[in-house]
C-alpha positions in Angstrom: 130.1 113.9 100.9 132.1 110.9 99.6 134.3 108.7 101.8 137.4 109.2 99.6 138.5 112.5 101.3 138.1 110.7 104.6 140.6 108.1 103.6 143.2 110.8 102.7 142.4 113.0 105.7 145.2 113.4 108.2 144.9 113.7 111.8 144.5 117.3 112.9 146.4 119.0 115.7 144.0 121.0 117.8 145.3 123.3 120.6 142.3 123.0 122.8 140.5 120.8 125.2 137.8 119.7 122.7 137.3 116.0 121.9 139.0 113.0 123.3 142.8 113.7 123.0 145.6 111.2 122.9 148.8 112.7 124.4 152.0 112.2 122.5 155.4 113.6 122.6 156.4 115.6 119.4 159.9 116.6 118.6 160.3 120.2 117.3 162.2 123.3 117.8 161.0 123.6 121.3 159.8 120.7 123.5 156.1 121.2 124.1 153.3 119.1 125.3 150.6 118.9 122.5 147.4 116.9 122.1 146.9 115.0 118.9 143.2 114.8 118.0 141.9 111.6 116.3 138.2 111.6 115.2 138.2 107.8 114.7 139.1 107.2 118.3 136.5 109.8 119.3 133.9 108.1 117.1 134.1 104.9 119.2 133.0 106.7 122.3 130.2 108.8 120.8 126.5 107.8 120.8 124.5 108.1 117.6 121.3 109.2 119.2 123.2 112.0 121.1 124.8 113.1 117.8 121.4 113.2 116.3 120.0 115.3 119.1 123.1 117.6 118.9 122.5 117.9 115.1 119.0 119.0 115.6 119.9 121.5 118.3 122.7 122.9 116.1 120.3 123.3 113.1 117.9 125.1 115.4 120.6 127.4 116.7 121.8 128.2 113.2 118.2 129.0 112.1 117.8 131.1 115.2 120.9 133.1 114.6 120.0 133.7 111.0 116.6 134.9 112.0 118.2 137.3 114.6 120.5 138.6 111.9 117.6 139.2 109.6 115.7 141.0 112.4 118.7 143.2 113.1 119.1 144.2 109.5 115.3 144.8 109.2 115.5 147.1 112.3 118.2 149.2 110.7 121.4 147.7 112.1 124.4 148.3 109.9 126.4 145.6 108.1 129.4 145.7 110.4 127.7 146.3 113.6 128.7 144.5 116.8 125.5 142.6 117.2 125.6 141.3 113.5 129.3 140.3 113.7 128.8 138.6 117.1 126.0 136.4 115.7 128.0 135.7 112.5 130.8 134.3 114.7 128.4 132.2 116.7 126.8 130.9 113.5 130.3 130.0 112.1 131.0 128.0 115.2 127.7 126.1 114.7 128.6 125.4 111.0 131.9 124.0 112.1 130.0 121.7 114.6 127.7 120.6 111.7 130.7 119.8 109.5 132.1 117.7 112.3 128.8 115.8 112.7 128.8 115.3 108.9 132.2 113.7 109.1 131.2 111.5 112.0 128.2 110.3 109.9 130.4 109.4 106.9 132.9 107.7 109.1 130.1 105.6 110.7 128.8 104.7 107.2 132.2 103.6 106.0 132.7 101.5 109.1 129.3 99.8 108.7 130.1 99.1 105.0 133.4 97.5 105.9 131.7 95.3 108.5 129.0 94.3 106.1 131.6 93.4 103.4 133.5 91.2 105.9 130.3 89.4 106.9 129.5 88.8 103.3 132.9 87.3 102.6 132.5 84.9 105.6 129.1 83.9 104.3 130.4 83.4 100.8 133.2 81.2 102.1 130.7 79.1 104.1 128.3 78.9 101.1 131.1 77.7 98.9 132.0 75.0 101.5 128.4 73.9 101.6 128.2 73.6 97.8 131.3 71.5 97.8 129.9 69.2 100.4 126.5 68.9 98.6 128.3 68.0 95.4 130.3 65.3 97.1 127.1 64.0 98.7 125.4 63.9 95.3 128.3 62.1 93.8 128.3 59.5 96.6 124.6 59.0 96.2 125.0 58.3 92.5 127.7 55.8 93.1 125.6 54.1 95.8 122.6 54.0 93.4 124.7 52.3 90.7 125.8 49.7 93.2 122.3 49.0 94.3 120.9 48.8 90.7 123.5 46.3 89.6 121.7 43.1 88.5 123.3 39.8 87.8 121.9 37.4 85.2 121.0 34.8 87.8 118.6 37.3 89.4 116.3 37.1 86.4 115.7 33.4 87.0 112.7 32.6 89.3 114.1 30.2 91.9 112.1 28.3 94.5 111.9 29.8 98.0 114.6 28.9 100.5 112.3 26.9 102.7 111.0 24.9 99.8 114.6 24.4 98.6 115.7 22.8 101.8 112.6 20.7 102.0 112.8 19.2 98.4 116.5 19.3 97.4 118.6 16.3 98.3 121.4 16.8 101.0 124.2 16.5 98.4 122.8 19.6 96.6 121.4 21.6 99.6 124.4 21.0 101.9 122.8 22.7 104.9 125.9 22.8 107.0 127.5 25.1 104.4 124.7 27.0 102.7 122.9 28.2 105.8 125.8 30.2 106.9 127.1 31.4 103.5 124.6 33.2 101.2 126.8 32.8 98.2 127.0 29.0 98.6 123.2 29.1 99.1 122.7 30.8 95.8 124.9 28.4 93.9 123.1 25.4 95.5 119.7 26.8 94.5 120.9 27.3 90.9 122.1 23.6 90.8 118.7 22.5 92.0 117.0 24.6 89.4 119.1 22.9 86.7 118.2 19.5 88.0 114.5 20.4 88.0 114.6 21.8 84.4 116.2 18.6 83.1 113.5 16.5 84.7 110.8 18.8 83.2 112.3 18.5 79.8 112.0 14.7 79.9 108.4 15.1 81.0 107.7 17.4 78.1 109.0 14.8 75.6 106.7 12.1 77.1 103.8 14.6 77.0 104.3 15.1 73.3 104.1 11.5 72.7 100.8 11.3 74.6 99.5 14.3 72.7 100.0 12.6 69.4 98.1 9.6 70.6 95.2 11.8 71.7 95.2 13.7 68.4 94.8 10.5 66.5 91.8 9.6 68.6 90.3 13.0 68.0 90.6 12.6 64.3 88.8 9.3 64.4 86.0 10.8 66.4 85.8 13.7 63.9 85.3 11.3 61.1 82.5 9.6 63.0 80.8 13.0 63.7 81.1 14.0 60.1 79.2 10.9 59.1 76.4 12.1 61.3 75.9 15.5 59.5 73.6 14.3 56.7 71.2 12.8 59.2 71.3 15.9 61.4 70.5 18.1 58.4 67.4 16.0 57.6 66.3 16.4 61.2 66.8 20.2 61.1 64.8 20.5 57.9 61.9 18.5 59.5 62.0 20.8 62.6 61.6 24.1 60.7 57.8 24.4 61.4 58.4 23.8 65.1 61.1 26.5 65.2 58.8 29.0 63.7 56.0 28.2 66.0 58.3 28.4 69.1 60.1 31.6 67.9 63.4 29.8 68.0 65.1 30.6 64.7 67.9 28.1 64.8 68.1 27.8 61.0 68.4 31.6 60.5 71.1 31.8 63.2 73.0 28.9 61.6 72.8 30.6 58.1 74.0 33.8 59.6 76.9 32.0 61.3 77.8 30.5 57.9 77.8 33.9 56.3 79.8 35.4 59.2 82.7 33.2 58.3 83.3 35.4 55.2 83.2 38.7 57.1 86.4 40.7 57.5 87.9 40.5 61.1 86.6 44.0 62.3 83.1 43.3 61.1 83.1 39.8 62.6 84.3 41.2 66.0 81.5 43.8 65.8 78.9 41.1 64.9 79.9 38.9 67.8 80.1 41.7 70.4 76.8 43.3 69.2 75.0 40.0 69.2 76.3 39.2 72.7 75.3 42.6 74.1 71.8 42.3 72.5 71.2 38.8 74.1 72.5 39.8 77.5 71.5 43.5 78.0 69.4 44.9 75.2 66.6 42.8 73.6 65.6 45.7 71.3 69.0 45.4 69.5 69.1 43.3 66.3 72.1 42.5 64.0 72.0 41.3 60.4 74.4 40.7 57.6 73.8 42.0 54.1 75.8 42.0 50.8 77.0 39.6 48.1 78.1 36.4 49.8 79.5 34.9 46.6 81.8 37.9 46.0 83.0 37.6 49.6 83.7 33.9 49.2 85.8 34.8 46.0 87.8 37.3 48.0 88.6 34.7 50.7 89.2 31.8 48.2 93.0 31.2 47.4 94.0 31.6 43.7 94.1 28.4 41.6 96.7 27.4 39.0 94.1 27.4 36.3 93.5 31.0 36.8 97.1 31.8 35.7 96.5 30.6 32.2 93.3 32.7 32.0 95.1 35.7 33.3 97.8 35.3 30.6 95.2 35.2 27.8 93.5 38.2 29.4 96.8 40.1 29.6 97.4 39.5 25.8 93.9 40.8 25.0 94.6 43.9 27.2 97.8 44.6 25.4 96.0 44.5 22.1 93.4 46.8 23.4 95.9 49.3 24.8 97.5 49.6 21.4 94.2 50.8 20.1 93.6 53.3 23.0 95.9 54.5 25.7 94.3 55.4 29.1 95.1 58.9 30.2 96.8 59.7 33.6 93.5 60.9 35.0 91.7 57.7 34.2 94.4 55.6 35.8 94.2 57.7 38.9 90.5 57.4 39.1 90.8 53.6 38.8 93.5 53.6 41.6 91.2 55.6 43.8 88.2 53.4 43.3 90.4 50.4 44.1 91.8 51.9 47.2 88.4 53.1 48.5 86.8 49.7 47.7 84.4 48.3 50.3 84.1 44.7 51.4 81.1 43.0 49.7 79.5 42.2 53.1 78.2 44.8 55.6 76.5 44.8 59.0 73.2 46.5 59.9 72.4 47.1 63.6 68.9 48.2 64.5 68.2 50.0 67.7 64.5 50.1 68.6 63.1 52.8 70.9 60.1 52.7 73.2 58.1 55.1 71.0 58.6 52.7 68.0 61.3 54.8 66.3 64.3 52.8 64.9 67.9 53.8 64.3 69.5 51.9 61.5 73.3 51.7 61.5 75.1 50.3 58.4 78.7 49.4 59.0 81.2 49.0 56.0 84.8 47.9 55.9 87.3 49.5 53.5 89.7 46.7 52.7 92.7 48.7 51.5 92.4 51.4 54.1 91.7 49.0 57.0 89.0 51.2 58.6 85.3 50.9 59.3 82.7 53.5 58.2 79.1 53.9 59.2 75.9 55.3 57.6 72.7 56.0 59.5 69.0 56.1 58.8 66.1 56.9 61.1 62.7 55.4 60.9 60.4 57.6 63.0 57.1 56.3 64.4 55.4 59.7 63.8 55.4 62.3 61.0 58.4 64.6 61.3 57.8 67.1 58.5 56.2 69.8 60.6 59.1 71.7 62.0 61.2 73.8 59.5 64.0 74.6 61.9 64.5 70.9 62.8 65.7 70.0 59.3 69.3 69.4 60.4 68.4 67.4 63.6 67.9 64.1 61.8 70.2 64.7 58.9 72.1 61.4 58.3 75.3 63.3 57.5 75.4 65.1 61.0 73.2 63.0 63.2 76.2 61.1 64.8 78.6 64.0 64.9 80.5 64.4 68.2 78.9 61.2 69.7 82.2 61.4 71.7 83.9 64.7 72.1 85.7 66.0 69.0 84.9 63.0 66.9 83.6 64.6 63.7 84.1 61.6 61.4 85.4 63.6 58.5 89.0 62.2 58.4 90.4 58.7 58.6 91.8 57.8 62.0 94.4 55.5 60.4 97.7 57.4 60.1 98.9 55.1 57.3 96.1 56.3 55.0 97.7 59.7 54.6 100.6 58.1 52.7 98.2 56.0 50.7 96.2 59.1 49.7 99.3 60.9 48.6 100.1 58.2 46.0 96.7 58.4 44.3 96.1 62.2 44.7 93.3 62.2 47.4 93.5 65.5 49.3 91.0 64.7 52.0 88.8 61.8 52.9 86.0 64.2 53.7 85.2 64.4 50.0 84.2 60.7 50.0 82.3 60.6 53.3 78.9 61.1 51.7 79.5 58.0 49.5 81.5 55.7 51.9 80.3 56.7 55.3 81.8 58.4 58.3 85.0 56.8 59.9 84.3 57.7 63.5 86.8 56.7 66.1 84.1 54.9 68.1 83.2 52.9 65.0 86.8 51.6 64.9 86.6 50.8 68.6 83.5 48.7 68.1 85.3 46.8 65.4 88.3 46.2 67.7 90.5 48.6 65.7 92.9 51.0 67.5 95.2 53.3 65.7 98.1 54.9 67.7 99.4 58.3 66.7 102.9 57.0 66.6 102.5 54.0 64.4 99.6 52.3 62.5 97.9 49.1 63.8 99.7 45.9 62.8 97.9 43.4 64.8 94.3 42.2 64.2 91.2 43.6 65.9 90.8 43.1 69.6 87.5 41.8 71.0 88.3 43.2 74.4 88.4 46.8 72.9 85.1 46.3 71.2 83.5 44.8 74.4 84.7 47.7 76.5 83.1 50.3 74.2 79.9 48.4 73.2 77.6 49.2 76.1 78.5 52.9 76.5 78.3 53.5 72.7 74.9 51.8 72.3 73.5 54.0 75.2 74.9 57.1 73.6 73.4 56.2 70.2 69.9 55.5 71.7 70.2 58.7 73.8 71.2 60.7 70.7 68.1 59.5 68.8 65.8 60.2 71.8 67.3 63.7 72.2 66.9 64.6 68.5 63.3 63.3 68.4 62.4 65.3 71.6 64.0 68.4 70.0 62.0 67.9 66.9 58.8 68.0 68.8 59.9 71.0 70.8 61.0 73.0 67.7 57.6 72.3 66.2 56.0 74.0 69.3 58.6 76.8 69.3 57.9 77.7 65.7 54.3 78.3 66.7 55.4 80.6 69.5 54.6 78.0 72.2 57.2 77.1 74.9 56.2 73.6 76.1 56.8 73.0 79.8 56.2 69.6 81.2 54.3 69.0 84.4 57.5 68.0 86.2 59.0 71.4 85.5 56.0 73.7 86.3 57.3 74.5 89.7 60.4 76.2 88.2 58.4 79.1 86.9 55.7 81.5 88.1 52.1 80.9 87.1 51.9 83.9 84.9 54.6 84.8 82.4 53.7 87.8 80.3 56.7 87.8 77.9 56.1 85.5 74.9 58.2 83.8 72.3 57.5 85.6 68.9 59.9 83.9 66.5 62.2 80.8 66.4 64.3 80.3 63.3 67.4 78.4 62.3 70.6 80.2 61.3 73.8 79.1 59.5 77.2 79.4 61.0 78.1 82.4 58.8 74.9 84.2 59.8 75.8 83.6 63.5 79.3 84.9 63.2 78.1 88.2 61.7 76.0 89.0 64.9 77.6 91.7 67.0 76.6 90.5 70.4 78.1 87.0 70.0 81.7 88.0 69.3 82.8 87.4 72.9 81.5 83.8 72.6 83.4 83.4 69.4 86.7 84.7 70.9 86.3 82.4 73.9 86.2 79.4 71.5 82.8 78.1 72.7 81.4 77.8 69.2 82.3 75.3 66.4 81.0 75.0 62.9 79.5 71.6 63.8 77.0 73.2 66.2 73.4 74.1 65.4 72.5 77.8 65.5 69.1 79.3 66.2 67.6 82.8 66.7 64.8 83.3 69.3 62.9 86.5 69.6 61.0 87.2 72.9 58.7 90.2 73.0 56.8 92.2 75.6 55.2 95.5 74.6 57.8 97.6 72.8 60.7 95.6 74.2 62.2 92.9 72.0 64.8 90.5 73.3 66.9 88.5 70.7 68.6 85.3 71.8 71.3 83.6 69.7 71.2 79.9 70.7 74.2 77.5 70.1 73.1 73.9 70.3 75.9 71.4 70.7 75.5 68.0 69.0 76.0 66.4 72.4 72.8 68.0 73.8 71.5 67.5 76.5 74.9 66.5 77.9 76.3 70.0 76.8 74.0 72.8 77.8 72.8 75.2 75.0 74.5 78.5 75.0 72.4 81.7 74.9 73.7 85.2 73.9 71.3 88.1 74.4 70.5 91.5 72.9 67.7 93.7 74.1 66.1 96.4 71.8 64.3 98.7 74.2 65.3 102.4 74.7 68.3 101.6 72.6 70.3 98.4 72.0 71.9 96.6 74.9 73.8 93.3 75.1 75.5 91.2 77.7 78.7 93.1 77.1 77.2 96.5 77.9 74.5 95.7 80.5 75.3 93.9 83.7 71.6 92.7 84.1 71.6 91.2 80.6 74.8 89.4 81.6 73.1 88.2 84.7 70.1 86.9 82.6 72.6 85.0 80.4 74.1 83.5 83.5 70.6 82.4 84.7 69.9 80.6 81.5 73.4 79.2 80.7 74.9 78.4 84.1 72.2 76.9 86.4 71.8 73.6 84.5 70.9 71.6 87.6 67.8 73.7 88.2 66.6 73.6 84.5 67.3 70.1 83.2 64.2 68.5 84.8 63.9 64.8 85.0 66.7 62.8 83.6 68.1 62.6 80.9 67.2 66.3 80.7 65.4 66.4 77.4 63.4 69.5 78.6 66.5 71.6 79.1 66.1 73.8 76.1 62.5 74.7 76.6 63.1 75.3 80.3 65.8 77.7 79.3 63.5 79.6 77.0 60.8 79.8 79.7 63.3 81.1 82.2 64.4 83.7 79.6 60.8 84.9 79.3 60.5 85.1 83.1 63.8 87.0 83.5 62.7 89.5 80.8 59.5 90.2 82.8 61.6 90.9 85.9 64.0 93.1 84.0 61.3 95.2 82.4 59.1 95.5 85.5 62.0 96.6 87.8 63.8 98.7 85.2 60.8 100.9 84.6 60.8 102.3 88.2 61.7 106.0 88.5 64.0 107.5 91.1 61.3 108.6 93.6 60.2 105.1 94.1 56.8 105.3 92.4 55.7 102.9 89.7 57.2 103.5 86.2 55.4 103.6 82.9 52.1 101.8 82.7 53.5 99.7 79.8 55.2 97.2 82.3 53.2 97.1 85.5 54.6 95.3 88.5 53.3 91.8 88.6 56.3 89.9 90.1 56.9 90.0 93.8 60.6 91.0 94.5 62.2 91.3 97.9 64.6 94.0 96.5 64.4 95.5 93.1 68.2 96.1 92.8 71.3 95.2 94.7 75.0 96.2 94.7 76.9 98.9 92.8 75.9 97.2 89.5 72.1 97.4 90.5 71.6 93.8 89.6 68.0 92.6 89.6 66.4 89.6 91.4 66.2 86.9 88.7 66.0 83.8 91.0 62.5 82.4 91.4 61.8 80.8 94.8 59.1 78.1 94.9 56.7 77.7 96.5 56.9 81.1 98.1 56.5 82.7 94.6 58.9 85.7 95.0 62.1 86.7 93.3 65.4 87.2 95.0 69.1 87.8 94.3 71.5 84.9 94.2 
């Protein structure tokens, strides 16, 4: 029932004693005492709980009367009998009481809504007042901040302290009787004293310039004297060459290298200085040498002479005559421009890193003059024969050996943003097309040469030695670590191709003494072949694989079961753990996406790096992962073959591993964790 009829409802006149009456005097045809009934007045004196009890009792009475009427009709009472009519009248009275309770409920609801609306209005008024006050506070805070941030020009001048001012300044400037009490006068006096001091310093500067000129003249005279000594010193050096060779002190070679270094471009010179300093101080197995055409480098640094102008004029006339005979096509002109833009400096640097096993990493650094970037080429001289492993062909490939030495540094594009606009002029689409010829422009190579290119603007200043020094030690350690890791992988791949998983003595305790599963095949894959595998799609979607990674397929067999493992080897191995994706061919095909236990095996191999890396720097990580994969396959097959009655399963995979529990949890996960030295397997 809506509340609108209640608003229009008039007070009723009831000639009875029901309710709470308000006695009034009403004028009519005959003066009578009547009682005017007002439900709103009665509502204030009624209790809600009592009305609810009355409502329940009235409903029960109505239900009882209806049941009695039904029983009477069922027993044969007629429609207009006394008993039926009596109960109908009593039921009507009860319905009237229900209607009254309904009106009371609606009136209470309307009253509660009105009170709520009034309270909301009061809250809105207070909230509006609060917002006005907060806005005024914010405005005042801004004004106070502006006042506090105001700076006068004299505040930028560094004045002497107040104590020092009163000690050094004369009384006619300091005026203590006035400045100690007035901060404004104190500031003015300190500014006057600063002016006097600067005038005195300017006079001292002039006198110092005169003294400097006298000293410079003395230095020039001494230089002339020293230059006169040079022929005699050279004769002494030539006579001491046999002594230098005998004492292994190559002063002559160092001096010649220093003379050639004068013609190096600034980035290569910074790299030479910093690499030589690092080799002398920290790494005696590092050597630096300069190679290239010194005469051509001198010609580049020599300023043009006037005589060359005449020769250039005659050459220009000859060229004009030749162009009349043949006109170069647009393609030939673009090729010439590209060659000129990609031109190297005649001199280059070679850094050799010697390892303990006798292997040498040769790094050849070049400077592209027009592009203002450094590139590097690499060559490996191994102490042993490395032609045995077929799958290790890409490990020591010079084009990919130094990829991702630092994260996401592939060395395919130039790091100098200005080169993009230079390439557009000569029609070069990508610098990656010239990497094989010119070398890789890695970001760490630019840092070693003191070059830093911001993404906002190209570098304008020259190379910074501090930048090169800050990257030198960490980069050399990464380079030596990359070579050691690739050589170790080369030896491991040779064993894996012969179905042998090499485990060092330091890592024997990580595995049980007997491992039945064996490595059957180890082959290399391409990125396209890896993408086509069905059980690695979740790895691809997660973005854990890049085309710069190395991909391999390992097959582990035991009996009729064959486990395929797709291995992703990051170039930054062993810093980045190899990623294994598994597929089991036994009683159907299963993968880590369909079998919880295979997913747990992937976790055992991929996640617990700290248990598998072995002694630092963790060069045994990959082979330890393969050995753990074989152990997990043994546990999987030996526990999976059990039947429901608890007896041993098929004889193909007898129980040889001791497990505390063969399965646990709703996923029935198997115990893959090996506990040494107890020798049993348990759940994690």
